[in-house]
C-alpha positions in Angstrom: 111.4 103.5 127.4 111.2 104.7 123.8 108.3 103.5 121.7 109.0 100.5 119.4 110.1 101.4 115.8 107.3 101.3 113.2 107.0 98.0 111.3 108.8 97.6 108.0 106.6 98.3 105.0 105.1 95.3 103.2 106.6 96.6 99.9 108.0 99.5 97.9 106.5 101.0 94.7 108.9 102.5 92.2 108.2 105.5 90.1 110.1 107.2 87.3 109.5 110.3 85.3 111.3 112.3 82.7 110.2 115.4 81.0 110.7 119.1 80.5 111.9 120.9 83.6 109.3 123.6 83.1 106.6 120.9 83.5 108.3 119.7 86.7 108.6 123.3 88.0 104.8 123.8 87.6 103.6 122.8 91.1 99.9 122.9 90.3 99.7 119.3 89.0 102.1 118.1 91.7 99.9 118.8 94.7 96.6 117.3 95.8 93.7 119.7 95.9 93.8 120.2 99.7 96.8 120.7 102.1 96.8 118.0 104.7 98.8 118.8 107.8 97.7 115.9 110.0 97.1 112.3 108.9 93.6 111.4 107.8 91.8 108.1 107.3 92.3 105.9 104.2 88.8 106.8 103.1 89.5 110.5 103.4 92.7 110.1 101.4 90.7 108.5 98.6 88.1 111.3 98.7 90.9 113.9 98.6 92.5 112.2 95.6 89.2 112.0 93.7 88.6 115.7 94.2 91.7 116.5 92.2 91.4 115.0 88.7 94.4 117.0 87.4 96.6 115.7 90.3 95.4 112.2 89.7 96.0 112.3 85.9 99.4 113.8 86.2 102.5 111.6 86.0 104.8 114.4 87.3 106.2 113.6 90.7 104.0 115.0 93.5 105.5 117.5 96.0 105.1 115.1 98.9 106.7 111.7 98.1 104.0 109.5 99.7 101.4 111.2 97.6 102.5 108.9 94.7 100.4 106.3 96.6 97.3 108.4 95.9 97.8 108.1 92.1 96.6 105.3 90.0 98.5 102.0 90.1 99.3 102.2 86.4 101.9 104.8 87.3 103.9 102.3 89.2 107.0 101.1 87.3 108.0 98.2 89.6 107.1 96.8 93.1 109.5 95.0 95.4 109.0 93.3 98.8 112.7 93.3 99.6 114.5 96.6 100.2 117.7 95.3 98.4 115.7 94.7 95.2 114.1 98.1 95.4 117.6 99.6 95.9 118.9 97.7 92.9 116.1 99.1 90.7 116.9 102.6 91.9 120.6 102.1 91.0 119.7 100.7 87.6 117.6 103.8 86.8 120.3 106.2 87.8 123.0 104.2 85.9 120.8 104.4 82.8 120.3 108.1 83.0 123.7 109.2 84.3 125.3 109.8 80.9 122.6 112.4 80.3 123.0 114.2 83.6 123.7 117.9 83.0 126.6 118.3 85.5 129.8 116.4 86.0 129.1 116.6 89.7 126.0 114.4 89.2 127.9 112.1 86.9 130.8 111.6 89.3 131.0 107.8 90.2 132.1 108.4 93.8 129.1 110.7 94.3 126.8 108.1 92.8 128.3 105.4 95.1 127.5 107.6 98.1 123.9 108.0 96.8 123.5 104.3 96.4 124.9 103.6 99.9 122.4 106.2 101.3 119.6 104.5 99.4 120.5 101.1 100.7 120.5 102.5 104.3 117.2 104.3 104.0 115.4 101.4 102.5 116.8 99.0 105.1 114.8 100.8 107.8 111.7 101.3 105.8 112.2 104.8 104.3 111.6 106.3 100.9 114.3 107.2 98.4 114.1 110.1 96.0 116.4 111.4 93.3 116.1 114.1 90.7 118.5 115.4 88.1 118.6 118.0 85.5 119.4 116.5 82.1 121.2 118.0 79.1 119.0 120.4 77.3 115.8 121.2 79.2 115.0 117.8 80.7 114.6 116.6 84.2 114.6 113.0 85.5 113.1 111.8 88.8 113.4 108.3 90.4 111.4 107.6 93.5 111.0 104.4 95.6 108.1 104.8 98.0 107.4 102.6 101.0 103.8 101.2 101.1 101.7 99.4 103.6 102.6 101.5 105.5 104.5 104.6 104.6 106.3 106.1 107.6 105.4 109.7 106.7 101.7 109.0 105.7 100.8 105.6 107.2 97.1 105.9 106.4 97.4 106.4 102.6 96.0 103.2 101.2 98.0 101.1 98.8 97.2 101.9 95.1 97.3 98.2 94.2 94.3 97.3 96.4 
């Protein structure tokens, strides 16, 4: 008999970032100070985050999506308990930025509809949703909805709101 599915997260935190793509491409501020392969305790996560002041101060999206939860709560743009509300926030962000997307492929309404359906599906089972787009000029936009309490990828990262 297969194990039961993990419980649904208590809520989702939403993050949004825009900036120069060179800033986004610089991975040094996007990774915590130590590579963690296996999960560690909540206290160890807090110690790891505290050991990387540049990582903690950066608002550039981390390389691993659940690592947003290590960052200060002030970086959270919205929080939702219902997956459909989190998905609506995600859609709103993309709709706001889509006129500035660099490629017609990313602006295509049918492609965006597919992305929204996939986001609805992923959030309905407790997953995270991530999107990133190059903007006209040298910009980059990132929208991320991260499951919290508990995240399926990193269930022991504590909630930044507590």
